[in-house]
C-alpha positions as CSV (number, residue, x, y, z in Angstrom):
1,M,10.9,-8.2,34.5
2,Q,11.0,-11.5,36.4
3,K,10.9,-13.4,33.1
4,T,13.8,-11.4,31.7
5,L,15.9,-11.9,34.8
6,L,15.1,-15.6,34.9
7,F,16.2,-15.9,31.3
8,A,19.6,-14.4,32.2
9,V,20.0,-16.7,35.2
10,V,19.1,-19.8,33.1
11,L,21.7,-18.9,30.6
12,L,24.4,-18.8,33.3
13,C,23.3,-22.2,34.6
14,V,22.9,-24.3,31.5
15,L,25.6,-23.0,29.1
16,P,27.8,-25.9,28.0
17,S,31.4,-26.0,28.8
18,P,34.0,-26.2,25.9
19,A,34.0,-29.9,26.4
20,Q,30.3,-30.1,25.5
21,T,30.5,-28.2,22.2
22,T,29.1,-29.8,19.1
23,T,30.5,-29.9,15.6
24,A,29.9,-27.1,13.1
25,S,28.0,-29.3,10.7
26,S,25.5,-30.5,13.4
27,F,24.8,-26.9,14.4
28,M,24.2,-26.1,10.7
29,H,21.8,-29.1,10.5
30,K,19.9,-27.8,13.5
31,G,19.7,-24.4,11.9
32,E,18.3,-25.9,8.7
33,Q,15.6,-27.7,10.7
34,A,14.7,-24.5,12.6
35,F,14.6,-22.5,9.4
36,E,12.2,-25.0,7.8
37,Q,10.0,-24.7,10.9
38,K,10.1,-20.9,10.6
39,N,11.7,-20.7,14.1
40,Y,14.1,-17.9,13.0
41,T,15.5,-17.1,16.4
42,A,16.7,-20.7,16.9
43,A,17.9,-20.9,13.3
44,I,20.1,-17.8,13.5
45,M,21.6,-18.9,16.8
46,A,22.4,-22.3,15.4
47,F,23.9,-20.9,12.2
48,M,26.0,-18.4,14.3
49,Q,27.2,-21.2,16.5
50,S,28.0,-23.2,13.3
51,V,30.1,-20.2,12.0
52,D,32.0,-20.1,15.3
53,H,32.8,-23.8,15.3
54,A,33.6,-23.8,11.6
55,K,36.1,-21.0,12.1
56,K,37.8,-23.0,14.9
57,S,37.9,-26.2,12.9
58,K,38.7,-24.4,9.6
59,D,35.7,-26.1,8.0
60,T,35.4,-23.7,5.0
61,L,32.5,-25.5,3.3
62,T,30.3,-25.4,6.4
63,L,31.4,-21.8,7.1
64,I,30.3,-20.8,3.6
65,N,26.9,-22.6,3.8
66,S,26.3,-21.0,7.3
67,Y,27.1,-17.6,6.0
68,N,24.7,-18.1,3.0
69,Y,21.9,-19.3,5.4
70,L,22.3,-16.3,7.6
71,G,22.2,-14.0,4.5
72,S,19.0,-15.7,3.4
73,V,17.3,-15.2,6.8
74,Y,18.2,-11.5,6.9
75,T,17.1,-11.1,3.2
76,M,13.7,-12.6,4.1
77,A,13.5,-10.2,7.1
78,D,14.0,-7.3,4.7
79,Q,17.4,-6.4,6.2
80,P,19.6,-6.2,3.1
81,R,22.5,-4.5,4.8
82,E,22.8,-7.2,7.5
83,A,22.4,-9.9,4.8
84,L,25.3,-8.2,2.8
85,D,27.7,-8.7,5.7
86,Y,27.3,-12.5,5.5
87,Y,27.2,-12.8,1.7
88,L,30.4,-10.7,1.4
89,Q,32.2,-13.0,3.8
90,S,30.9,-16.0,1.8
91,L,32.1,-14.4,-1.4
92,S,35.6,-13.8,0.1
93,L,35.8,-17.6,1.0
94,H,34.6,-18.6,-2.5
95,K,37.4,-16.5,-4.0
96,Q,39.9,-18.2,-1.8
97,Q,38.7,-21.6,-3.1
98,G,38.6,-20.4,-6.7
99,N,35.2,-21.8,-7.6
100,Y,34.2,-19.5,-10.5
101,K,30.5,-20.6,-10.6
102,S,30.0,-20.1,-6.9
103,I,31.8,-16.7,-7.0
104,A,29.5,-15.6,-9.9
105,E,26.3,-16.8,-8.0
106,T,27.3,-15.1,-4.8
107,A,28.5,-11.9,-6.5
108,K,25.1,-11.7,-8.2
109,Q,23.3,-12.1,-4.9
110,V,25.4,-9.3,-3.4
111,A,24.5,-7.1,-6.4
112,V,20.8,-7.8,-5.8
113,L,21.1,-6.7,-2.1
114,Y,22.9,-3.5,-3.0
115,T,20.1,-2.8,-5.4
116,L,17.5,-3.3,-2.7
117,A,19.6,-1.0,-0.5
118,N,19.5,1.7,-3.3
119,E,23.4,1.6,-3.6
120,Y,23.4,1.4,-7.4
121,D,27.2,2.0,-8.0
122,A,28.1,-1.0,-5.8
123,A,25.3,-3.1,-7.4
124,I,26.8,-2.3,-10.9
125,Q,30.2,-3.3,-9.7
126,Y,29.1,-6.7,-8.4
127,Y,26.8,-7.5,-11.4
128,K,29.8,-6.9,-13.7
129,E,32.0,-9.1,-11.5
130,A,29.3,-11.8,-11.5
131,Q,29.2,-11.6,-15.3
132,Q,33.0,-11.9,-15.6
133,Y,33.1,-15.0,-13.4
134,A,30.1,-16.5,-15.1
135,L,32.1,-16.3,-18.4
136,L,35.0,-18.1,-16.7
137,A,32.7,-20.7,-15.3
138,K,31.0,-21.1,-18.7
139,S,27.6,-20.5,-17.1
140,P,25.3,-18.7,-19.6
141,N,22.3,-18.5,-17.2
142,I,24.2,-16.7,-14.5
143,E,25.8,-14.4,-17.2
144,A,22.4,-13.5,-18.7
145,G,20.8,-13.1,-15.2
146,S,23.6,-10.7,-14.2
147,L,23.1,-8.6,-17.4
148,G,19.4,-8.5,-16.7
149,G,20.0,-7.3,-13.2
150,L,22.4,-4.7,-14.5
151,G,19.7,-3.5,-16.8
152,I,17.3,-3.1,-13.9
153,V,19.9,-0.9,-12.1
154,Y,20.5,1.3,-15.2
155,E,16.7,1.6,-15.5
156,K,16.5,2.8,-11.9
157,Q,19.2,5.4,-12.7
158,Q,17.2,6.5,-15.8
159,K,20.0,5.4,-18.1
160,Y,17.5,3.9,-20.5
161,D,19.9,3.4,-23.5
162,M,22.4,1.5,-21.4
163,A,19.5,-0.6,-19.9
164,L,18.3,-1.5,-23.4
165,S,21.8,-2.4,-24.5
166,V,22.4,-4.9,-21.7
167,Y,18.9,-6.4,-22.0
168,R,19.6,-7.1,-25.7
169,R,22.9,-8.8,-24.8
170,A,21.2,-11.0,-22.3
171,I,18.4,-11.9,-24.8
172,R,21.0,-13.1,-27.3
173,I,22.5,-15.4,-24.6
174,Y,19.0,-16.8,-23.8
175,E,18.3,-17.3,-27.5
176,T,21.6,-19.2,-27.9
177,N,20.6,-21.5,-25.1
178,N,17.0,-21.8,-26.2
179,D,15.7,-20.3,-22.9
180,M,12.6,-18.6,-24.2
181,L,11.2,-17.9,-20.7
182,G,14.3,-15.9,-19.8
183,K,14.0,-14.1,-23.1
184,A,10.3,-13.3,-22.4
185,V,11.1,-11.7,-19.1
186,L,13.7,-9.4,-20.6
187,L,11.4,-8.6,-23.6
188,S,8.8,-7.4,-21.0
189,A,11.5,-5.4,-19.3
190,M,12.4,-3.7,-22.6
191,G,8.7,-3.0,-23.1
192,N,8.6,-1.2,-19.7
193,V,11.5,1.0,-20.8
194,Y,9.9,1.9,-24.1
195,N,6.5,2.5,-22.4
196,H,8.2,4.8,-19.9
197,T,10.0,6.8,-22.6
198,G,6.9,7.1,-24.8
199,Y,7.9,4.7,-27.6
200,Y,4.5,3.0,-27.5
201,N,4.9,1.1,-30.8
202,L,8.2,-0.5,-29.7
203,A,6.7,-1.3,-26.3
204,E,3.7,-3.0,-28.0
205,Q,6.0,-5.2,-30.1
206,N,8.1,-6.3,-27.1
207,Y,5.1,-7.0,-24.9
208,K,3.3,-9.0,-27.6
209,E,6.4,-11.1,-28.3
210,A,6.8,-11.7,-24.5
211,L,3.1,-12.6,-24.2
212,G,3.5,-15.4,-26.7
213,Y,6.4,-17.0,-24.9
214,F,4.6,-16.6,-21.5
215,N,1.5,-18.4,-23.0
216,E,3.7,-21.2,-24.3
217,S,5.3,-21.7,-20.9
218,D,1.9,-21.4,-19.1
219,E,3.2,-18.6,-16.9
220,R,-0.2,-17.3,-16.1
221,Q,0.9,-14.6,-13.7
222,K,3.3,-13.2,-16.3
223,V,0.5,-13.4,-18.8
224,A,-1.8,-11.3,-16.6
225,E,1.0,-8.8,-15.9
226,T,1.8,-8.4,-19.6
227,L,-1.8,-7.9,-20.6
228,N,-2.0,-5.1,-18.1
229,D,1.3,-3.6,-19.4
230,L,-0.1,-3.8,-23.0
231,G,-3.3,-2.1,-21.8
232,E,-1.3,0.8,-20.4
233,T,0.6,1.1,-23.6
234,F,-2.5,1.4,-25.7
235,A,-3.9,3.9,-23.2
236,G,-0.7,5.9,-23.5
237,S,-1.1,6.0,-27.3
238,G,-4.8,7.0,-27.0
239,D,-6.4,3.8,-28.1
240,Y,-8.7,3.3,-25.1
241,N,-11.0,0.7,-26.7
242,E,-8.0,-1.7,-27.2
243,S,-6.8,-0.8,-23.7
244,L,-10.2,-1.7,-22.3
245,K,-10.2,-5.1,-24.0
246,L,-6.7,-6.0,-22.7
247,H,-7.4,-4.9,-19.1
248,K,-10.7,-6.9,-19.2
249,Q,-8.8,-10.1,-20.2
250,A,-6.1,-9.4,-17.6
251,Y,-8.8,-9.0,-15.0
252,L,-10.5,-12.3,-15.9
253,D,-7.2,-14.2,-15.9
254,A,-6.0,-12.6,-12.6
255,V,-9.3,-13.4,-10.9
256,E,-9.1,-17.0,-12.0
257,I,-5.6,-17.6,-10.6
258,K,-6.2,-15.3,-7.6
259,Y,-3.4,-12.9,-8.5
260,D,-4.4,-9.9,-6.4
261,E,-1.7,-7.5,-7.7
262,A,-2.8,-8.0,-11.3
263,V,-6.5,-7.7,-10.4
264,V,-5.8,-4.2,-8.8
265,D,-3.9,-3.0,-11.9
266,A,-6.6,-4.3,-14.2
267,C,-9.4,-2.5,-12.3
268,K,-7.4,0.7,-12.4
269,G,-6.8,0.4,-16.1
270,L,-10.5,-0.3,-16.7
271,Y,-11.9,2.6,-14.8
272,K,-9.4,5.0,-16.5
273,A,-10.3,3.6,-20.0
274,Y,-14.0,4.0,-19.3
275,E,-13.4,7.5,-18.0
276,H,-11.7,8.5,-21.3
277,L,-14.5,6.8,-23.2
278,E,-17.0,8.9,-21.2
279,E,-18.8,5.8,-19.9
280,Y,-19.2,7.3,-16.5
281,E,-21.4,4.6,-15.0
282,N,-18.8,1.9,-15.7
283,T,-16.1,4.4,-14.6
284,I,-17.7,4.7,-11.1
285,L,-18.3,0.9,-10.9
286,Y,-14.7,0.0,-11.7
287,Q,-13.3,2.8,-9.6
288,K,-15.1,1.5,-6.6
289,L,-14.0,-2.0,-7.4
290,Y,-10.4,-0.8,-7.8
291,E,-10.6,0.9,-4.3
292,Q,-12.0,-2.3,-2.7
293,K,-9.4,-4.5,-4.3
294,R,-6.6,-2.1,-3.5
295,D,-7.6,-1.9,0.1
296,S,-7.8,-5.7,0.3
297,L,-4.3,-6.0,-1.2
298,E,-2.8,-3.3,1.1
299,A,-4.2,-5.2,4.1
300,R,-2.6,-8.4,2.9
301,L,0.7,-6.6,2.3
302,A,0.5,-5.1,5.7
303,L,0.2,-8.6,7.2
304,Q,3.3,-9.6,5.2
305,E,5.1,-6.6,6.5
306,N,4.1,-7.5,10.1
307,A,5.6,-11.0,9.5
308,K,8.8,-9.4,8.3
309,A,8.8,-7.1,11.3
310,Q,8.5,-10.2,13.5
311,M,11.4,-11.8,11.7
312,R,13.5,-8.6,12.2
313,Y,12.6,-8.8,15.9
314,E,13.7,-12.5,16.0
315,T,17.0,-11.8,14.2
316,Q,17.8,-9.0,16.7
317,K,16.8,-11.3,19.6
318,A,19.0,-14.1,18.4
319,K,21.9,-11.6,17.9
320,S,21.5,-10.4,21.5
321,Q,21.3,-13.9,22.9
322,M,24.5,-14.9,21.0
323,E,26.3,-11.9,22.5
324,I,25.2,-13.0,25.9
325,L,26.3,-16.5,25.2
326,A,29.7,-15.3,24.0
327,L,30.1,-13.1,27.1
328,T,29.1,-15.8,29.4
329,E,31.5,-18.3,27.8
330,K,34.3,-15.8,28.5
331,I,33.3,-15.5,32.1
332,N,33.2,-19.3,32.4
333,K,36.7,-19.5,31.0
334,L,38.0,-16.9,33.4
335,E,36.5,-18.7,36.4
336,A,38.1,-22.0,35.2
337,G,41.5,-20.4,34.9
338,N,44.2,-19.7,37.5
339,R,43.0,-17.3,40.2
340,S,46.3,-15.4,40.2
341,A,46.1,-15.0,36.4
342,L,42.5,-13.7,36.9
343,L,43.7,-11.2,39.4
344,N,46.5,-10.0,37.1
345,D,43.9,-9.6,34.4
346,K,41.4,-7.8,36.7
347,Y,40.8,-5.0,34.2
348,S,39.6,-7.4,31.6
349,L,37.2,-9.1,34.1
350,I,35.9,-5.6,35.0
351,A,35.3,-4.8,31.4
352,I,33.5,-8.1,30.8
353,S,31.4,-7.8,33.9
354,G,30.6,-4.3,33.0
355,G,29.5,-5.4,29.5
356,F,27.4,-8.1,31.1
357,A,25.8,-5.6,33.4
358,V,25.1,-3.3,30.5
359,M,23.5,-6.1,28.6
360,S,21.4,-7.1,31.6
361,S,20.4,-3.4,32.1
362,F,19.5,-3.2,28.4
363,L,17.2,-6.2,28.6
364,I,15.5,-4.8,31.7
365,F,15.1,-1.4,30.0
366,V,13.6,-3.1,26.9
367,W,11.2,-5.0,29.1
368,F,10.1,-1.8,30.9
369,Q,9.8,0.1,27.6
370,K,7.7,-2.8,26.1
371,A,5.4,-2.8,29.1
372,R,5.0,1.0,29.0
373,I,4.2,1.1,25.3
374,K,1.8,-1.8,25.6
375,K,0.0,0.0,28.5
376,K,-0.1,3.2,26.5
377,Y,-1.4,1.4,23.4
378,K,-4.2,-0.3,25.5
379,K,-5.3,3.1,26.9
380,Q,-5.3,4.6,23.4
381,V,-7.4,1.7,22.0
382,A,-9.8,1.9,24.9
383,R,-10.2,5.7,24.4
384,M,-10.8,5.3,20.7
385,A,-13.3,2.5,21.3
386,S,-15.2,4.7,23.8
387,Q,-15.3,7.7,21.4
388,R,-16.5,5.5,18.5
389,R,-19.1,4.0,20.8
390,K,-20.4,7.4,21.7
391,Q,-20.5,8.5,18.1
392,S,-22.3,5.3,17.2
393,E,-24.9,6.0,19.9
394,K,-25.4,9.5,18.6
395,L,-25.9,8.2,15.1
396,T,-28.3,5.6,16.4
397,R,-30.4,8.3,18.1
398,V,-30.4,10.3,14.8
399,K,-31.6,7.2,12.9
400,E,-34.3,6.6,15.5
401,L,-35.4,10.2,15.1
402,Y,-35.4,9.8,11.4
403,T,-37.5,6.7,11.6
404,H,-40.0,8.4,14.0
405,L,-40.2,11.4,11.6
406,D,-40.6,9.1,8.6
407,N,-43.6,7.5,10.3
408,R,-45.1,10.9,11.0
409,L,-44.5,12.0,7.4
410,G,-46.2,8.8,6.3
411,E,-49.3,9.9,8.2
412,V,-49.0,13.3,6.6
413,Y,-48.9,11.6,3.2
414,Y,-52.0,9.6,4.0
415,L,-53.9,12.7,5.3
416,N,-52.7,14.6,2.2
417,D,-54.2,11.9,-0.1
418,E,-57.5,12.0,1.8
419,L,-57.6,15.7,1.5
420,S,-56.9,15.6,-2.2
421,R,-59.8,13.3,-2.8
422,K,-62.2,15.4,-0.8
423,S,-61.0,18.7,-2.3
424,V,-62.4,18.0,-5.8
425,G,-64.1,21.1,-6.9
426,A,-62.2,23.3,-4.5
427,P,-59.1,24.6,-6.4
428,S,-57.7,26.8,-3.7
429,I,-57.7,23.9,-1.2
430,R,-56.1,21.6,-3.7
431,V,-53.3,24.0,-4.5
432,S,-52.5,24.4,-0.8
433,N,-52.6,20.6,-0.4
434,E,-50.1,20.2,-3.2
435,A,-47.8,22.8,-1.6
436,L,-48.1,20.9,1.7
437,H,-47.2,17.6,-0.1
438,N,-44.1,19.2,-1.7
439,V,-42.9,20.6,1.6
440,T,-43.3,17.2,3.2
441,V,-41.3,15.5,0.5
442,K,-38.5,18.1,0.9
443,I,-38.4,17.5,4.7
444,H,-38.1,13.8,4.1
445,E,-35.2,14.3,1.6
446,D,-33.4,16.7,3.9
447,I,-33.6,14.2,6.8
448,S,-32.4,11.4,4.6
449,D,-29.4,13.5,3.4
450,L,-28.5,14.4,7.0
451,V,-28.4,10.8,8.1
452,W,-26.3,9.9,5.1
453,A,-23.9,12.7,5.8
454,L,-23.4,11.5,9.4
455,E,-22.7,7.8,8.5
456,R,-19.2,6.8,9.6
457,E,-18.8,4.9,6.3
458,N,-18.8,8.2,4.5
459,A,-16.1,9.7,6.8
460,S,-13.3,9.7,4.2
461,P,-13.0,12.4,1.4
462,Q,-13.0,9.6,-1.2
463,N,-16.2,8.0,0.1
464,L,-17.9,11.4,0.5
465,A,-17.0,12.4,-3.0
466,N,-18.4,9.2,-4.5
467,G,-21.5,9.6,-2.3
468,M,-22.0,13.2,-3.5
469,C,-21.8,12.0,-7.1
470,D,-24.4,9.3,-6.5
471,F,-26.7,11.8,-4.8
472,A,-26.3,14.3,-7.6
473,S,-26.9,11.7,-10.3
474,G,-30.3,10.7,-8.8
475,Y,-31.3,14.3,-8.0
476,L,-30.5,15.7,-11.5
477,K,-32.1,12.6,-13.2
478,N,-35.4,13.3,-11.4
479,H,-35.2,16.9,-12.8
480,H,-34.4,15.6,-16.4
481,V,-30.9,17.2,-16.3
482,E,-28.0,15.3,-17.9
483,S,-24.9,15.0,-15.6
484,V,-21.2,14.4,-16.0
485,F,-18.9,13.5,-13.1
486,S,-15.2,13.5,-12.4
487,V,-13.7,12.3,-9.1
488,D,-10.0,12.4,-8.2
489,P,-9.1,8.8,-7.2
490,D,-6.2,9.9,-5.0
491,M,-7.9,11.8,-2.2
492,P,-5.9,12.1,1.1
493,E,-6.6,9.5,3.8
494,V,-8.1,11.7,6.5
495,K,-11.2,11.2,8.6
496,M,-13.8,13.9,8.2
497,S,-15.9,15.1,11.1
498,G,-19.7,14.7,11.0
499,S,-20.2,18.4,11.0
500,A,-17.9,19.0,8.0
501,R,-19.7,16.2,6.0
502,K,-23.1,17.6,6.9
503,E,-22.2,21.2,5.8
504,L,-20.7,20.1,2.5
505,A,-23.7,17.8,1.7
506,I,-26.2,20.7,2.4
507,V,-24.1,23.2,0.3
508,L,-24.0,20.8,-2.7
509,K,-27.7,20.1,-2.4
510,E,-28.6,23.8,-2.4
511,C,-26.4,24.4,-5.5
512,L,-28.1,21.5,-7.4
513,N,-31.5,22.8,-6.3
514,A,-30.8,26.2,-7.6
515,I,-29.7,24.7,-11.0
516,A,-32.7,22.4,-11.3
517,V,-35.3,25.1,-10.3
518,K,-33.9,28.4,-11.6
519,A,-31.1,27.8,-14.2
520,K,-33.2,26.1,-16.9
521,A,-30.1,24.0,-17.6
522,N,-30.1,20.6,-19.4
523,K,-26.5,19.6,-18.6
524,V,-24.4,19.8,-15.4
525,F,-20.7,18.9,-14.7
526,L,-19.7,18.0,-11.1
527,G,-16.0,17.6,-10.4
528,I,-14.4,16.8,-7.1
529,S,-10.6,16.8,-6.7
530,A,-7.7,17.3,-4.3
531,K,-5.7,20.5,-5.0
532,D,-3.2,22.3,-2.8
533,D,-4.2,20.4,0.4
534,K,-7.9,21.3,-0.3
535,M,-11.0,19.5,-1.5
536,Q,-12.3,21.4,-4.5
537,I,-15.9,20.9,-5.8
538,T,-16.8,22.5,-9.1
539,V,-20.4,22.7,-10.3
540,R,-20.9,24.0,-13.8
541,D,-24.2,24.3,-15.8
542,N,-25.2,25.4,-19.2
543,G,-28.2,27.3,-18.1
544,S,-29.4,30.9,-18.4
545,G,-26.7,32.3,-16.1
546,N,-28.9,35.1,-14.7
547,Y,-30.5,33.4,-11.7
548,V,-27.8,34.1,-9.1
549,D,-28.9,36.8,-6.7
550,Y,-25.9,37.9,-4.5
551,N,-28.2,39.3,-1.9
552,D,-30.2,36.1,-1.7
553,G,-30.4,34.8,1.9
554,K,-29.7,31.2,0.8
555,L,-26.4,32.2,-0.9
556,K,-25.3,34.1,2.1
557,S,-26.2,31.0,4.2
558,L,-23.9,28.9,2.0
559,Y,-21.0,31.3,2.5
560,K,-21.6,31.1,6.3
561,R,-21.8,27.3,6.3
562,L,-18.5,26.9,4.4
563,K,-16.8,29.6,6.6
564,N,-17.7,27.4,9.6
565,I,-15.4,24.6,8.2
566,G,-12.7,26.9,6.8
567,G,-14.0,26.9,3.3
568,E,-14.9,29.4,0.7
569,T,-17.1,29.7,-2.4
570,F,-16.6,31.4,-5.8
571,V,-19.5,32.0,-8.1
572,E,-19.1,33.0,-11.8
573,S,-22.4,33.7,-13.6
574,L,-23.0,35.4,-16.9
575,P,-26.3,35.7,-18.7
576,G,-26.4,33.2,-21.6
577,W,-23.1,31.5,-20.6
578,G,-24.2,29.5,-17.6
579,T,-22.9,29.4,-14.0
580,T,-19.8,28.0,-12.4
581,I,-19.7,27.4,-8.6
582,T,-16.4,26.5,-7.0
583,I,-16.3,25.3,-3.4
584,S,-12.8,25.0,-1.8
585,T,-12.3,23.6,1.7
586,P,-8.9,22.6,3.4
587,F,-8.5,19.0,4.3
588,E,-7.1,19.9,7.7
589,S,-10.5,21.2,8.8
590,F,-11.9,17.7,8.1
591,E,-9.8,15.7,10.5
592,E,-12.0,13.9,12.9
593,E,-11.1,14.2,16.6
594,I,-10.1,10.9,18.2
C-alpha cells in the first residue's frame, strides 16, 4: 500500500506543466523505442500522449501513426476489441485524407480484428470495403489478401461454396501478378475446404499443387503443414499406407526445422494410421510420443499466453496511469486559474476531486486484493506441497517394504532351489516344492503391481490405461495368448486416487488370470475408453465361455472392489462363444484429494 500511495504522490509532484509539454512526434518516437524494448506500459503511455498532442496541433499523420501503434500493441496483447477502437479512428482519418491504399490496408486490418472477435458480419463488411479501395488504389496484393480473408470468414460460417468462389478469384489475381506463394496459400485453403466436406480427390489435387509451390519457395513450415494435410486426406479416403508415408515425411521435416505444431500433428496422424493398419506396437509408441509432444507444445503455448496476460496487465496499467495524468493535469490547471473562478466552478472541482479519490481508492483496493490473492495462493501451494510430500513418503515406505519382501522372496527362491535338488526321488516333496515356488512368484507379481498402481506418474486415466495395456501385453504373452488393444486418446484430465488405481489394477489382473488359466482362449481384446463421464474397460476372449462361476468368491470380490470406487461389472459368457467382461467406473470417483 505504501508503494501505491507513493506512486500517486510522485505523480502529483513531477507532472509537467503545459509549458513543458513535448511535441507529438517526439512522444511517438519515445513510444517506438519503448515498443522495441518490449516496455509496453511506457510505449502505450507515450503513444497516448502523442495522440493528445497530435490532436491539439492537428498533426494528422502523427495521429494516424500513433493510433496504428496502439492498435498493434492491443492486437499483440490479444485484445481485439480495444485494438479495433484505434484502427477505426485511424481508418476515419485515412478516409478524410483520401489515400485509397492506406484506407484499403487499414480496412483489411479492421476486418481481421472483427474475425478474431467472432463478429463475422462486420468482418465481411470491412473485407469488401478493403477490396473496393484496393481496386481504386490499383493494389492487387491487398485486393487478393482481402478476398482470401473473406474466404476464411465464409469458411467459419460454413458457407463453403462462397469461400471457394472468393478463393478462386484471389488465385486468379495472384496468377496475373506471378505471386505463386500467395496462390499456394489459397490452394491449401481450398484443400482444407474440400477435405472438410469429404471431396478427398479435389483436396489431394489442391494440396499437391500447393506443395510444389511451397517447395519452390523453400517455405519449409508450409511444406510440413501441407504434408500433414495430405496425410489426413488419404486417411479420410481410407488409404492409410499413403497417409503413413506423408505423416512420416512431415514428422522428419518438422523435427529438422523445430516446428512443434507440425510435429504434434504428424505424431497424431502416425498413431492413427498405425492403429487402422493394426500395427499396435507402433500405435502405442506414436501415441505416447504424440502425448509427450502435445504436452510440451501446450506448456510452450501456456508461456506465450502468460506473456499476453502480462501485456494485457501492462496495457490496463498504462491506461489507468494516463487517466490519472489527465485528472492531475485538470487539477493543476484549476489551481493555476483565478481563485474566484474556481469557487464559481466548485461543483466541477468536487467532481474532479471525487474522481481522483475514486481512482486512489481503486488503486488501494487493487493492492489489497493482489496481496490477499498472493497470500491465499502461497497457502494453497504450501498445502499442496505438504500433501504431495506425505504421499511421497507413503510411497517410499511402500517401496522399501517391497524391497524388503523382494529380498526375503529371493531367499525363498534359493531355499526352493536347494530343496528341489535334494528332493530327487521324492515326488511328493517335489510337487509341494513347485507349488511353493508358484505361490512365491505370484506374491512377487502382486507386490510389483501394487507398487506400480500407487506410483504418482500413473495418476491420470490416460497413463493408467496405457500402463494397463503394457501389463496385459506382457502377462498374456507369457501365457501364449495373442492380444489386441484399443485406448481412447482423449481421456479426461483428472487425478486418480491411489486406492482407485489399486482396485482397478487388481480387478484387471484377476480378469486376465481367469482368461489365461480357465478360458483356454488364444486371443484377447482389451479396450479402454471414456464414455458418458465414465472409464469403460472391455475384456473380450474367444475361449470356451463356460468357466464363469457366478458363485465364485473371487468374482464376488471383484464386484465388491468396484463398488468401493463407485464402479460396476457386467459379465456375458456363453459356452462356445467366449466371454465379455465390461467394467465401468465414473471419473468423478477418481479425483484425487488435494
